[in-house]
Each structure stands twice: as C-alpha cells, then as structure tokens.
C-alpha positions in Angstrom: 59.3 29.8 -46.9 58.2 28.0 -50.1 58.8 24.3 -50.6 59.7 23.8 -47.0 59.5 20.1 -47.7 62.7 20.3 -49.7 64.6 21.6 -46.6 63.0 19.5 -43.8 62.8 15.8 -44.3 59.9 15.4 -41.6 57.8 17.9 -43.6 58.5 16.0 -46.8 57.5 12.6 -45.2 54.2 14.2 -44.1 53.6 15.6 -47.5 54.5 12.4 -49.4 52.8 9.9 -47.1 49.7 11.6 -46.0 48.8 14.7 -48.0 49.4 13.3 -51.4 47.4 10.2 -50.6 44.4 12.4 -49.6 44.7 14.8 -52.4 45.5 13.5 -55.9 46.9 16.8 -57.0 50.2 18.6 -57.1 51.1 19.4 -53.4 53.5 22.2 -52.2 54.4 22.7 -48.6 55.0 26.3 -47.5 55.6 27.8 -44.0 54.7 31.1 -42.7 55.9 32.8 -39.4 53.5 35.4 -37.9 54.0 36.4 -34.2 50.7 36.4 -32.2 50.1 40.0 -32.4 50.5 40.3 -36.2 48.6 39.3 -39.3 50.4 36.7 -41.3 49.3 37.6 -44.7 47.0 40.2 -46.3 43.4 39.1 -47.1 43.5 37.2 -50.3 41.9 34.3 -52.3 43.9 31.3 -53.2 43.0 29.9 -56.7 43.8 26.3 -55.5 42.8 24.1 -52.6 44.6 24.9 -49.4 45.1 23.0 -46.1 46.3 25.0 -43.1 48.0 23.5 -40.2 48.8 25.8 -37.2 51.8 24.2 -35.4 52.0 26.5 -32.3 50.4 29.2 -30.5 46.9 30.5 -31.4 45.4 32.9 -33.9 42.1 33.9 -35.1 41.5 32.5 -38.6 38.9 33.9 -41.0 38.2 31.4 -43.7 35.5 32.1 -46.3 33.6 29.6 -48.5 34.1 28.9 -52.2 36.5 30.9 -54.4 33.8 32.8 -56.2 32.2 34.0 -53.0 35.6 35.2 -51.8 36.5 37.0 -54.9 33.2 38.8 -55.0 33.6 40.0 -51.4 37.2 41.2 -52.0 36.7 43.1 -55.3 
C-alpha cells in the first residue's frame, strides 16, 4: 500500500515528526503484508535510501551494502 501515511494519521505523525527530521529528503511511507511463510518482495535494489520497520512477527531479512554492490550482484 503506497502512501499509507495518507490513510492512517498515526503513520503520518510518525513520518512527519520523526522520519523527516532525521532525513532531509522526500519521504514516502509504504506498507507491505507478507505472511511468515512467504517472501514479501522479489530480490531487488532500491535507487533511494530505505528504512524498514517490521511491526509484527518475524522474518529473515537479507540486506546488502551500497547500491552499486547490490546491482552488480543482481545483474
């Protein structure tokens, strides 16, 4: 769900009061639902800074270093 902050005031408050103070860039809040026995998204590289917050449950996250390193390993 893109721009979840537009639908949920609590998310908008977090985004506006905390995240934007830490990151002087355009900030967008998205939400992804992935049951525990599934992969949320395909392996990919984001061309922007990303902050991930897991709200519930547990998953195994694989996070790689810089964009160039990630792109070289994917392609």
